[in-house]
Legacy VTK file of the C-alpha trace (Angstrom):
# vtk DataFile Version 3.0
C-alpha trace
ASCII
DATASET POLYDATA
POINTS 261 float
-15.056 81.048 -7.341
-12.469 79.227 -5.228
-9.941 77.480 -7.511
-9.617 74.704 -4.921
-13.306 73.908 -5.300
-12.829 73.445 -9.042
-9.718 71.275 -8.560
-11.564 69.085 -6.067
-14.481 68.799 -8.463
-12.183 67.784 -11.324
-10.455 65.021 -9.342
-13.725 63.594 -8.034
-15.350 63.810 -11.482
-12.405 61.936 -12.980
-12.851 59.098 -10.477
-16.601 58.957 -11.083
-16.022 58.568 -14.806
-13.424 55.847 -14.335
-15.136 53.759 -11.658
-18.694 54.938 -11.101
-17.545 55.694 -7.542
-16.403 58.905 -5.937
-19.268 61.399 -6.212
-20.750 61.253 -2.718
-18.054 58.977 -1.361
-15.326 61.592 -1.742
-17.014 64.963 -2.182
-18.974 64.990 1.082
-15.844 64.220 3.184
-13.836 66.811 1.210
-16.464 69.466 1.892
-16.587 68.644 5.609
-12.935 67.886 6.380
-11.131 70.331 4.042
-13.555 73.189 3.386
-15.335 73.160 6.759
-18.859 72.915 5.319
-21.584 71.830 7.743
-22.594 68.165 7.350
-26.185 68.913 6.323
-25.093 71.436 3.671
-22.376 69.033 2.495
-24.958 66.276 1.939
-27.456 68.531 0.121
-24.828 70.208 -2.078
-23.110 66.911 -2.802
-26.356 65.348 -4.034
-26.687 68.063 -6.677
-23.004 67.769 -7.500
-23.330 64.007 -7.991
-26.586 64.302 -9.922
-25.298 66.837 -12.447
-21.853 65.256 -12.760
-23.274 61.771 -13.286
-25.779 63.085 -15.827
-22.817 63.952 -18.046
-21.056 60.651 -17.357
-24.276 58.690 -17.763
-24.915 60.242 -21.183
-21.461 59.140 -22.329
-21.880 55.606 -20.989
-25.348 55.372 -22.543
-23.999 56.531 -25.906
-21.314 53.829 -25.650
-24.063 51.294 -24.779
-22.373 50.416 -21.494
-25.515 50.785 -19.349
-28.263 48.152 -18.964
-31.415 50.279 -18.878
-33.633 47.410 -17.724
-31.476 46.983 -14.626
-31.511 50.762 -14.120
-35.316 50.687 -14.181
-35.461 47.853 -11.628
-33.161 49.735 -9.247
-35.139 52.947 -9.687
-38.406 51.167 -8.827
-37.003 50.773 -5.326
-34.683 53.767 -4.957
-36.957 56.629 -6.036
-39.883 55.787 -3.718
-37.420 55.139 -0.861
-35.743 58.506 -1.483
-39.109 60.297 -1.402
-40.150 58.573 1.838
-36.793 59.428 3.422
-37.163 63.072 2.392
-40.649 63.244 3.913
-39.249 61.897 7.190
-36.301 64.337 7.140
-38.646 67.248 6.493
-40.882 66.177 9.372
-37.808 66.084 11.622
-36.826 69.599 10.422
-33.516 68.313 9.004
-31.852 71.717 8.615
-32.419 72.538 12.301
-31.616 69.178 13.898
-28.253 68.884 15.620
-26.110 66.898 13.181
-23.276 65.731 15.439
-24.090 62.134 14.533
-23.965 62.743 10.777
-20.147 62.777 10.318
-20.006 59.496 12.275
-22.650 57.939 10.012
-20.850 59.238 6.918
-17.600 57.719 8.176
-19.177 54.301 8.699
-20.679 54.334 5.200
-17.310 55.362 3.729
-15.508 52.459 5.402
-18.228 50.101 4.124
-17.818 51.617 0.670
-14.063 51.026 0.775
-14.610 47.409 1.790
-17.108 46.943 -1.037
-14.685 48.476 -3.531
-11.865 46.139 -2.502
-14.055 43.023 -2.273
-15.904 43.434 -5.581
-13.628 41.259 -7.799
-13.405 38.492 -5.178
-17.181 38.600 -4.747
-17.641 38.275 -8.494
-15.398 35.205 -8.616
-17.188 33.645 -5.649
-20.633 34.215 -7.164
-19.549 32.641 -10.448
-18.215 29.626 -8.555
-21.703 29.030 -7.133
-23.158 27.971 -10.494
-25.041 24.686 -10.383
-24.885 22.025 -13.076
-27.387 23.901 -15.215
-25.293 27.059 -15.111
-27.770 28.844 -12.835
-26.792 31.005 -9.864
-29.062 31.294 -6.834
-29.332 35.130 -6.684
-30.200 35.207 -10.384
-33.459 33.360 -9.698
-34.657 36.285 -7.574
-33.106 39.098 -9.583
-36.114 41.387 -9.987
-37.357 41.586 -6.356
-33.802 41.621 -4.996
-32.851 44.439 -7.385
-35.872 46.507 -6.331
-35.015 45.875 -2.659
-31.380 46.835 -3.275
-32.583 50.022 -4.943
-34.709 50.862 -1.906
-31.724 50.493 0.425
-29.600 52.689 -1.843
-32.393 55.284 -2.107
-32.661 55.732 1.646
-28.891 55.662 2.183
-28.079 58.157 -0.575
-30.808 60.581 0.526
-29.586 60.508 4.115
-25.821 60.645 3.524
-25.312 61.318 -0.252
-23.113 58.171 -0.234
-23.820 54.683 -1.540
-24.872 54.989 -5.166
-21.325 54.252 -6.382
-19.330 51.435 -4.787
-22.190 49.918 -2.799
-24.471 50.026 -5.824
-21.798 48.473 -8.031
-21.146 45.705 -5.510
-24.845 44.854 -5.375
-24.893 44.682 -9.178
-21.940 42.267 -9.121
-23.869 40.057 -6.701
-27.157 40.186 -8.599
-25.915 40.183 -12.214
-22.614 38.253 -12.311
-23.294 36.831 -15.781
-25.345 39.579 -17.379
-23.178 42.631 -16.670
-19.531 43.088 -17.616
-17.253 45.350 -15.553
-17.853 48.163 -18.040
-21.625 47.671 -17.878
-21.590 47.680 -14.077
-19.937 51.116 -14.084
-22.290 52.445 -16.768
-25.451 51.019 -15.173
-24.424 52.288 -11.749
-23.816 55.818 -13.034
-27.042 56.008 -15.063
-29.118 54.806 -12.089
-27.467 57.362 -9.814
-28.696 60.248 -12.000
-32.441 60.153 -11.202
-31.807 59.055 -7.627
-29.434 61.889 -6.743
-31.554 64.477 -8.569
-34.738 63.442 -6.741
-32.893 63.462 -3.413
-31.253 66.764 -4.371
-34.592 68.433 -5.090
-35.799 67.351 -1.671
-32.719 68.783 0.049
-33.145 71.986 -1.953
-36.673 72.356 -0.569
-35.363 71.619 2.922
-32.722 74.339 2.473
-29.444 72.405 2.636
-27.843 73.339 -0.716
-25.043 75.908 -1.228
-25.358 76.987 -4.880
-22.204 79.106 -4.994
-20.154 76.183 -3.741
-21.909 73.834 -6.171
-21.042 75.948 -9.209
-17.360 75.964 -8.267
-17.330 72.177 -7.920
-19.133 71.627 -11.235
-16.711 73.815 -13.193
-14.061 71.226 -12.443
-16.122 68.044 -12.278
-17.759 68.128 -15.711
-14.445 68.074 -17.640
-13.201 65.477 -15.141
-16.036 63.014 -15.663
-15.891 63.423 -19.450
-12.192 62.511 -19.416
-12.743 59.655 -16.959
-15.635 58.168 -18.952
-13.564 58.232 -22.143
-10.537 56.650 -20.427
-12.446 53.911 -18.570
-10.884 51.146 -20.714
-7.343 52.535 -20.643
-6.645 52.720 -16.908
-5.929 49.814 -14.571
-9.153 49.169 -12.678
-7.229 47.390 -9.920
-4.905 50.325 -9.224
-7.775 52.812 -9.238
-9.793 50.649 -6.833
-6.890 50.242 -4.400
-6.090 53.965 -4.388
-9.748 54.903 -4.007
-10.259 52.413 -1.173
-7.284 53.771 0.780
-8.604 57.328 0.412
-12.085 56.265 1.522
-10.726 54.455 4.594
-8.668 57.508 5.568
-11.597 59.906 5.085
-14.040 57.584 6.836
-11.766 57.185 9.838
-11.313 60.958 10.102
-15.075 61.513 10.060
-15.696 58.806 12.673
-13.143 60.420 14.987
-14.507 63.971 14.643
LINES 1 262
261 0 1 2 3 4 5 6 7 8 9 10 11 12 13 14 15 16 17 18 19 20 21 22 23 24 25 26 27 28 29 30 31 32 33 34 35 36 37 38 39 40 41 42 43 44 45 46 47 48 49 50 51 52 53 54 55 56 57 58 59 60 61 62 63 64 65 66 67 68 69 70 71 72 73 74 75 76 77 78 79 80 81 82 83 84 85 86 87 88 89 90 91 92 93 94 95 96 97 98 99 100 101 102 103 104 105 106 107 108 109 110 111 112 113 114 115 116 117 118 119 120 121 122 123 124 125 126 127 128 129 130 131 132 133 134 135 136 137 138 139 140 141 142 143 144 145 146 147 148 149 150 151 152 153 154 155 156 157 158 159 160 161 162 163 164 165 166 167 168 169 170 171 172 173 174 175 176 177 178 179 180 181 182 183 184 185 186 187 188 189 190 191 192 193 194 195 196 197 198 199 200 201 202 203 204 205 206 207 208 209 210 211 212 213 214 215 216 217 218 219 220 221 222 223 224 225 226 227 228 229 230 231 232 233 234 235 236 237 238 239 240 241 242 243 244 245 246 247 248 249 250 251 252 253 254 255 256 257 258 259 260
């Protein structure tokens, strides 16, 4: 086992536990830019990494009652079918054999979007709350169920294709759709719990396609599981603002590097 794999896994797991973000958003770029893993293998391995890591974090958040399971179910109604459809398409295109020169570019674009979503989330929350009418209602709330299912479908396709999106983008969508119902803690918990079935379903598909490196995965998990346990337990004791700013800067740097490859 490469000690650097375990260290990388620990740092990413810590961020996932603290923010719900960082699994695919950071691990896929690390695998490609630092360890020289092929983009297709990075995506497939990262999906299993995120799925197993977030299973641990999700169990902790669920035990602390910081996840809204009804919202998780609504997201999954869209994300799981979308992930399966995307996998069928990738298999038909012979994903493991297709030239993937475009994939780092796509990953970079999603990372920059993720950074923007991470930075904008608090301002978006304030803006949504300011849109209350006299009865205390907010427009998106009136269409919560279909919009949540649609948001899940977008996340399902995006995560299956790039392994990125279930964290910051998912959390930002939850802020938009549930500004009154979910607290900051519940957004993180709900986001992590929803990511578990999504990443595992997508991961199984990539396993069947042949884009998972198990030896690499084990090294990452040895570090990530302690990291996400610590992060999930410290979620209330660390400045969310500082973590978001630092994470956003890292995502912008990694995204720009991938775009320029």
